[in-house]
C-alpha positions as CSV (number, residue, x, y, z in Angstrom):
1,M,-15.1,19.2,10.1
2,S,-14.3,18.5,13.9
3,S,-10.9,18.6,15.0
4,A,-8.9,16.4,16.9
5,T,-5.4,17.0,18.8
6,E,-2.3,17.7,16.8
7,G,0.3,14.6,15.8
8,G,-1.5,12.1,17.9
9,S,-0.2,13.9,21.3
10,A,-1.9,12.8,24.5
11,P,-6.0,14.4,24.3
12,T,-6.7,16.7,26.8
13,S,-10.5,16.8,28.6
14,S,-11.7,18.8,25.8
15,D,-10.8,16.0,23.2
16,H,-13.3,13.6,24.8
17,L,-10.2,11.3,23.5
18,T,-8.7,8.5,25.9
19,K,-6.0,6.3,25.1
20,T,-8.2,3.3,25.2
21,S,-10.4,4.7,22.2
22,I,-7.6,5.7,20.2
23,A,-6.2,2.1,20.8
24,I,-9.7,0.8,19.7
25,G,-10.1,3.0,16.9
26,F,-6.2,2.9,15.4
27,A,-6.8,-1.2,15.5
28,V,-10.1,-1.2,13.7
29,L,-8.8,1.3,10.9
30,C,-5.6,-0.9,10.7
31,A,-8.1,-4.4,10.7
32,S,-9.6,-2.6,7.5
33,Y,-6.5,-2.4,5.8
34,M,-5.8,-5.7,6.7
35,L,-8.9,-7.0,5.1
36,N,-8.1,-4.6,1.9
37,A,-4.7,-6.8,2.1
38,M,-6.8,-9.9,2.2
39,D,-8.9,-9.1,-0.7
40,R,-7.0,-8.0,-3.0
41,Q,-4.4,-10.8,-2.2
42,I,-6.7,-13.8,-3.4
43,F,-7.1,-13.1,-6.7
44,Y,-3.4,-14.0,-7.1
45,P,-2.9,-17.9,-6.4
46,L,-6.2,-18.5,-7.8
47,L,-5.5,-16.9,-11.3
48,P,-4.7,-20.3,-13.1
49,E,-8.0,-21.6,-12.2
50,I,-9.9,-18.5,-13.4
51,R,-7.9,-18.4,-16.4
52,N,-8.3,-21.9,-17.0
53,E,-12.6,-21.8,-16.7
54,L,-12.5,-18.5,-18.1
55,G,-10.1,-18.7,-21.0
56,F,-7.7,-16.3,-20.5
57,S,-4.6,-15.2,-22.1
58,L,-1.5,-14.9,-19.7
59,E,-1.2,-11.0,-21.1
60,Q,-5.5,-11.2,-19.9
61,G,-4.2,-12.4,-17.2
62,G,-1.3,-10.6,-15.7
63,L,-3.6,-7.5,-16.7
64,L,-6.6,-9.0,-14.5
65,A,-4.0,-9.4,-11.8
66,T,-2.6,-5.9,-11.6
67,G,-5.1,-3.9,-13.3
68,F,-6.9,-3.1,-10.3
69,T,-4.6,-0.6,-9.1
70,L,-5.4,1.8,-11.6
71,G,-9.0,1.7,-10.0
72,L,-6.5,3.2,-6.9
73,A,-4.4,5.2,-8.7
74,L,-7.4,7.5,-10.4
75,A,-8.9,7.0,-6.7
76,G,-6.2,9.0,-5.4
77,P,-6.1,12.3,-6.5
78,P,-9.7,13.0,-5.8
79,A,-9.9,11.1,-2.8
80,G,-6.7,13.0,-1.0
81,Y,-8.3,16.5,-2.1
82,L,-11.8,15.5,-0.3
83,A,-10.0,14.0,2.5
84,D,-8.8,17.7,3.2
85,R,-11.7,18.9,2.9
86,L,-14.6,16.2,3.7
87,S,-15.1,13.7,7.0
88,R,-12.4,10.7,6.5
89,K,-14.3,8.4,8.7
90,A,-17.1,8.7,6.1
91,I,-14.9,8.3,3.1
92,V,-13.4,4.8,4.8
93,V,-16.5,3.6,5.4
94,V,-18.0,4.3,1.7
95,S,-14.6,3.2,0.4
96,V,-14.8,-0.3,1.8
97,L,-18.8,-1.0,0.9
98,V,-17.3,0.1,-2.9
99,Y,-14.5,-2.6,-2.8
100,S,-16.8,-5.2,-1.1
101,L,-19.3,-4.8,-3.4
102,G,-16.9,-5.2,-6.4
103,T,-15.3,-8.1,-4.7
104,L,-19.1,-9.4,-4.5
105,A,-19.2,-9.0,-8.2
106,I,-15.9,-10.6,-9.4
107,P,-17.1,-14.2,-9.5
108,L,-20.1,-13.4,-11.6
109,A,-17.9,-12.4,-14.4
110,V,-18.7,-13.9,-17.6
111,G,-15.5,-12.4,-19.5
112,F,-12.9,-10.5,-19.5
113,V,-14.5,-7.4,-20.1
114,D,-17.1,-7.5,-17.0
115,M,-14.2,-9.1,-14.8
116,S,-12.1,-6.2,-15.4
117,I,-15.3,-3.5,-15.0
118,Y,-15.2,-5.6,-11.4
119,R,-11.8,-5.8,-10.7
120,L,-11.7,-1.9,-11.5
121,V,-14.0,-0.4,-8.9
122,V,-12.8,-2.6,-6.3
123,G,-9.4,-0.6,-6.9
124,V,-11.3,2.6,-6.6
125,G,-12.6,1.4,-3.3
126,E,-9.4,0.3,-2.4
127,G,-7.7,3.3,-3.5
128,V,-9.9,6.2,-1.7
129,Q,-9.3,3.6,1.1
130,A,-6.0,3.8,1.4
131,T,-5.4,7.8,0.6
132,A,-8.1,8.5,3.5
133,L,-6.3,6.0,5.6
134,Y,-3.0,7.6,5.5
135,A,-4.1,11.6,5.3
136,V,-5.4,10.2,8.8
137,I,-2.4,8.6,9.7
138,G,-0.3,11.6,8.4
139,A,-2.5,14.1,10.6
140,F,-3.0,12.8,13.8
141,F,0.3,11.2,14.2
142,F,1.9,14.0,12.9
143,H,5.8,13.5,13.6
144,R,5.8,9.7,14.5
145,R,3.6,8.9,10.8
146,A,6.3,6.7,9.5
147,L,6.2,4.6,12.8
148,A,2.3,4.8,12.5
149,A,2.6,3.6,9.0
150,G,4.9,0.8,9.6
151,V,1.9,-0.4,12.2
152,V,-0.4,-0.2,9.2
153,G,2.3,-1.9,7.1
154,V,2.2,-5.3,9.4
155,A,-1.6,-5.1,9.3
156,F,-1.2,-5.0,5.5
157,G,1.8,-7.5,5.5
158,L,-0.6,-9.8,7.9
159,G,-3.2,-9.3,5.2
160,V,-0.9,-10.5,2.5
161,F,0.1,-13.3,4.6
162,L,-3.2,-14.8,5.3
163,G,-5.5,-13.9,2.1
164,P,-3.5,-16.7,-0.1
165,L,-3.6,-19.0,2.5
166,L,-7.6,-18.3,3.4
167,G,-8.3,-17.8,-0.4
168,N,-6.8,-21.2,-1.3
169,G,-8.2,-23.4,1.8
170,L,-11.5,-21.5,0.8
171,A,-11.7,-22.7,-3.2
172,A,-9.9,-26.2,-2.2
173,G,-12.7,-26.8,0.6
174,W,-15.6,-25.7,-1.5
175,G,-14.6,-26.8,-4.8
176,T,-14.7,-23.2,-6.9
177,W,-12.5,-20.5,-7.3
178,R,-15.8,-18.2,-6.8
179,A,-16.3,-19.2,-2.6
180,P,-13.5,-16.9,-1.3
181,F,-14.9,-13.6,-3.0
182,F,-18.1,-13.8,-1.6
183,L,-17.1,-14.6,2.2
184,F,-14.7,-11.5,1.6
185,A,-17.7,-9.1,0.0
186,A,-19.6,-10.1,3.6
187,A,-16.4,-9.9,5.7
188,G,-16.1,-6.2,4.1
189,L,-19.8,-5.4,4.4
190,L,-19.5,-6.4,8.2
191,M,-16.3,-4.1,8.4
192,S,-17.9,-1.3,7.1
193,L,-20.7,-1.3,10.0
194,L,-17.5,-1.8,12.7
195,I,-15.9,1.2,11.4
196,A,-19.2,3.6,11.8
197,A,-19.7,1.9,15.2
198,T,-16.1,2.2,17.1
199,V,-13.7,5.0,15.2
200,S,-13.7,8.4,16.6
201,R,-14.4,11.1,14.3
202,R,-12.2,13.3,16.4
203,M,-9.6,11.2,15.8
204,T,-10.1,10.7,11.9
205,E,-10.4,14.7,11.8
206,A,-7.6,15.8,13.2
207,V,-6.5,19.1,11.5
208,T,-2.6,19.1,11.6
209,G,-1.4,22.2,9.6
210,A,-3.7,24.7,11.8
211,A,-3.1,23.1,15.3
212,T,1.0,23.3,14.9
213,E,1.1,26.7,13.1
214,T,-0.9,28.3,15.8
215,A,1.2,26.7,17.8
216,G,4.2,28.3,16.6
217,A,5.8,25.9,14.2
218,T,6.2,27.1,11.1
219,Y,6.6,25.2,7.2
220,E,7.8,27.8,5.4
221,H,11.1,25.6,3.9
222,V,8.6,23.6,2.3
223,P,7.7,24.6,-1.1
224,A,3.9,26.0,-0.8
225,S,2.7,23.9,-3.9
226,P,2.2,20.1,-3.8
227,Y,3.7,19.9,-6.9
228,N,7.4,20.7,-6.3
229,R,11.2,18.9,-7.0
230,N,10.3,16.7,-4.0
231,T,7.0,15.2,-4.7
232,L,8.3,14.6,-8.0
233,G,11.6,12.8,-7.2
234,I,9.8,10.7,-5.1
235,G,7.3,10.3,-7.2
236,I,9.6,8.6,-9.8
237,A,10.4,6.0,-6.5
238,C,6.9,5.6,-5.8
239,A,6.0,4.5,-9.5
240,V,9.3,2.3,-9.8
241,S,8.1,1.0,-6.2
242,G,4.7,0.0,-7.9
243,L,6.3,-1.5,-10.9
244,V,8.4,-4.0,-9.2
245,F,6.0,-4.7,-5.9
246,Y,3.2,-5.5,-8.1
247,G,4.9,-6.9,-11.2
248,Y,6.1,-9.6,-8.3
249,L,3.3,-9.9,-6.7
250,G,0.5,-10.4,-9.9
251,L,2.5,-13.0,-11.7
252,Y,4.3,-15.2,-9.3
253,P,2.3,-17.6,-8.2
254,T,2.2,-18.8,-12.2
255,F,5.6,-18.4,-12.4
256,L,6.1,-21.0,-9.6
257,R,3.7,-23.2,-11.2
258,E,4.2,-22.4,-14.8
259,A,8.3,-22.5,-14.9
260,L,9.1,-24.3,-11.4
261,A,6.6,-26.5,-11.1
262,F,5.2,-25.8,-7.7
263,T,2.1,-27.1,-6.8
264,P,-0.8,-24.8,-5.7
265,D,-0.6,-24.5,-1.6
266,Q,3.3,-24.5,-2.7
267,A,2.6,-21.0,-4.4
268,A,0.4,-19.9,-2.1
269,F,2.7,-20.3,0.9
270,A,5.4,-18.8,-1.5
271,V,3.3,-15.7,-1.5
272,S,1.9,-15.4,1.6
273,M,5.7,-15.5,2.9
274,G,6.1,-12.1,0.9
275,G,3.0,-11.1,3.2
276,L,5.6,-11.6,6.1
277,G,8.1,-9.9,5.2
278,A,5.7,-6.8,4.4
279,M,5.4,-7.2,8.4
280,M,8.6,-5.4,8.5
281,A,7.0,-2.5,8.0
282,L,7.4,-1.6,11.7
283,P,11.3,-1.4,11.8
284,A,11.1,0.2,8.5
285,G,8.7,3.1,9.6
286,W,10.7,3.4,12.8
287,L,13.9,4.2,11.0
288,G,12.1,6.7,8.5
289,D,11.3,8.5,11.4
290,R,14.8,8.8,12.2
291,Y,16.9,8.5,9.5
292,N,17.1,10.5,5.8
293,Q,14.3,8.8,4.3
294,A,15.6,8.9,0.8
295,R,18.6,7.3,1.5
296,L,16.9,4.7,3.5
297,L,15.1,4.3,-0.1
298,M,18.0,3.8,-2.2
299,F,18.9,1.1,0.7
300,A,15.7,-0.6,0.1
301,M,15.8,-0.2,-3.9
302,V,19.3,-2.1,-4.4
303,A,18.6,-4.8,-1.8
304,T,14.8,-5.5,-3.7
305,G,16.8,-5.6,-7.1
306,V,19.4,-8.1,-5.6
307,T,16.2,-10.2,-4.2
308,A,14.8,-10.5,-7.7
309,Y,17.9,-11.3,-9.2
310,L,18.1,-14.6,-7.1
311,M,14.9,-15.3,-7.0
312,Y,14.3,-15.6,-11.0
313,Q,17.8,-16.1,-12.0
314,I,18.9,-18.9,-9.3
315,A,16.9,-20.2,-7.0
316,T,14.8,-23.4,-8.2
317,S,14.1,-25.3,-4.6
318,A,10.7,-24.0,-2.4
319,P,12.6,-23.0,0.5
320,A,14.7,-20.9,-1.0
321,Q,12.1,-19.6,-2.9
322,Y,10.0,-19.2,0.6
323,L,13.2,-17.1,1.8
324,L,13.3,-15.0,-0.9
325,S,9.9,-13.9,-1.1
326,F,10.4,-13.2,2.3
327,L,12.7,-10.3,1.6
328,M,10.9,-9.3,-1.5
329,G,7.7,-8.7,0.8
330,T,10.3,-6.8,3.2
331,F,11.9,-4.3,0.9
332,A,9.5,-3.8,-2.0
333,S,6.5,-3.6,0.6
334,G,7.9,-3.1,4.2
335,F,10.9,-0.8,3.5
336,L,9.2,1.4,-0.2
337,F,5.8,1.4,0.2
338,T,5.9,2.5,4.1
339,N,8.4,5.5,3.6
340,C,7.3,6.6,-0.3
341,S,3.9,6.6,1.6
342,T,5.1,8.8,4.5
343,A,8.0,11.0,2.3
344,M,5.6,11.6,0.2
345,Q,3.5,13.3,3.1
346,R,6.7,14.5,4.5
347,A,7.4,17.0,0.7
348,V,3.8,18.6,0.9
349,R,3.1,21.2,3.6
350,P,0.8,19.8,6.8
351,H,-2.8,21.3,5.6
352,H,-1.8,19.5,2.0
353,V,-1.4,15.9,3.8
354,G,-4.2,14.6,2.1
355,R,-3.3,15.7,-1.3
356,G,0.2,14.3,-0.4
357,A,-1.6,10.8,0.6
358,G,-3.3,11.4,-2.8
359,L,-0.1,11.6,-5.1
360,F,1.1,8.6,-3.5
361,I,-1.0,6.6,-4.5
362,L,-1.4,8.4,-8.2
363,T,2.2,7.8,-8.8
364,Y,2.6,4.5,-7.5
365,Y,-0.7,2.7,-8.4
366,V,-0.9,4.2,-12.3
367,A,2.6,2.2,-12.7
368,A,1.2,-1.1,-10.7
369,A,-1.8,-1.0,-12.8
370,F,0.1,-2.0,-15.9
371,S,3.0,-4.2,-14.2
372,G,1.2,-7.5,-14.6
373,L,0.9,-6.6,-17.9
374,L,4.2,-5.1,-18.8
375,F,5.8,-8.5,-17.1
376,A,3.3,-11.1,-19.3
377,R,5.0,-9.2,-22.2
378,L,8.6,-9.4,-21.6
379,V,7.8,-12.9,-20.2
380,G,6.5,-13.8,-23.8
381,A,9.5,-11.9,-25.5
382,L,12.3,-12.6,-22.8
383,G,11.4,-15.9,-20.6
384,W,11.0,-15.5,-16.8
385,D,14.5,-15.2,-16.4
386,G,14.4,-11.9,-18.8
387,A,11.3,-10.3,-17.2
388,G,12.9,-10.9,-13.8
389,L,16.0,-8.8,-14.9
390,W,14.6,-6.1,-16.5
391,Q,11.5,-5.1,-14.5
392,L,12.1,-6.1,-11.0
393,T,16.5,-6.0,-10.9
394,L,17.5,-3.2,-12.9
395,L,14.4,-1.1,-12.5
396,P,15.3,0.0,-9.1
397,I,18.1,2.0,-10.8
398,I,15.7,4.5,-12.3
399,G,13.7,4.7,-8.7
400,I,17.5,5.7,-6.9
401,A,17.9,8.4,-9.8
402,G,14.7,10.2,-8.8
403,L,15.5,10.1,-5.5
404,L,18.8,12.1,-6.3
405,L,16.6,14.7,-6.9
406,V,15.1,15.0,-3.1
407,D,16.5,17.8,-1.1
408,A,15.5,16.8,2.6
409,S,16.3,20.3,4.2
410,R,12.9,21.2,1.9
411,M,10.6,18.4,4.0
412,V,8.6,17.8,7.6
413,L,11.6,16.5,8.9
414,P,10.9,13.2,11.5
415,K,10.9,14.9,14.9
416,A,14.4,12.8,15.9
417,A,16.1,14.4,12.4
418,Q,15.1,18.0,12.9
419,P,17.4,21.5,12.9
420,A,16.9,23.5,16.0
421,S,14.8,26.0,13.5
422,Q,12.1,23.3,13.3
423,R,11.8,22.4,16.8
424,S,10.3,25.7,17.9
425,G,6.6,24.0,17.8
426,P,4.6,21.8,20.4
427,K,6.5,18.8,22.0
428,T,4.0,16.1,20.8
429,S,4.6,13.0,19.8
């Protein structure tokens, strides 16, 4: 495996990495993750049409909407293990190919079982890509990984914003819900070629742990095992975040159309506003590099619960839902997703960065996989307002309880928050 400079520091002549090549490589990786987000988002606004044509129940629709994340979850740990040992660039390229082929198969489905399989394939590909991508970020942008993850979060948010609008527009223009899936599958195949051609292996294969420890930085204060009290506490927060964000995301357009009588265009725009809010990942990541991430995550949990209460209990007008969807994207994705992913990596030693990324993917997306089904059953038992109350408003309290287990002194702290004992390493960014 080739190596690059640690921590995203300015490359030397021996690295053969210029600022331009780093910028291009990072931009392409972000674009690939934006496409990942767009690819998964086109399903949600089209779910009412898919249900009507194929005769799915609300529970089946909810499971299809979020069940693909089970593939992401199952792919996380093995992908993280492989990302610590094999070429991360190759893993990213293959994963984009896999989820694009799954997307290509979705419009060919004839029933619930085969569509579930195709959605699962999409989830596996997207999960492997996300794990490898966050391992690249954690290794190359070592001390500024939350800020780098915030940039990736902006790309994700842009994909969440554009996906429903483009998907709904393409479906309307072509007169079939199948059209967007064919076009996004083709875009994914082209993206895999672009990654192979433009992203340097010296960026993707950075070896953080060896570089920092050789330079004098030590991480003996961090538990030797990646399975420790901090990863447990953060894992609980990750699971709650997945249940909340995907519970909202999976059936939110259906709630707007069936409970509030929104038009398809209004529902698609409301979902897109959540993507716009997710772009707040950049300031969320900046804060995560400077302050106690556990406390930052607690704040985001509270803000998410308040937003969900207003969304499902109070607001009925389109402008109010647009604003609340933006806030839900801001807190449930921009803050929670960005800082959960990087906090999990900071809870393990640097040479376990891939496994840290895998643990995040596992805990976040196992919960997300069943969030749509759980939400649909709560709707059946308690109505939309009751489901919103229990799954989206009150559940974050459990996430806060998990975060109380976190001991920040036993983590790889951000540079700005490190005590003097942790600043003995190289002064890289």
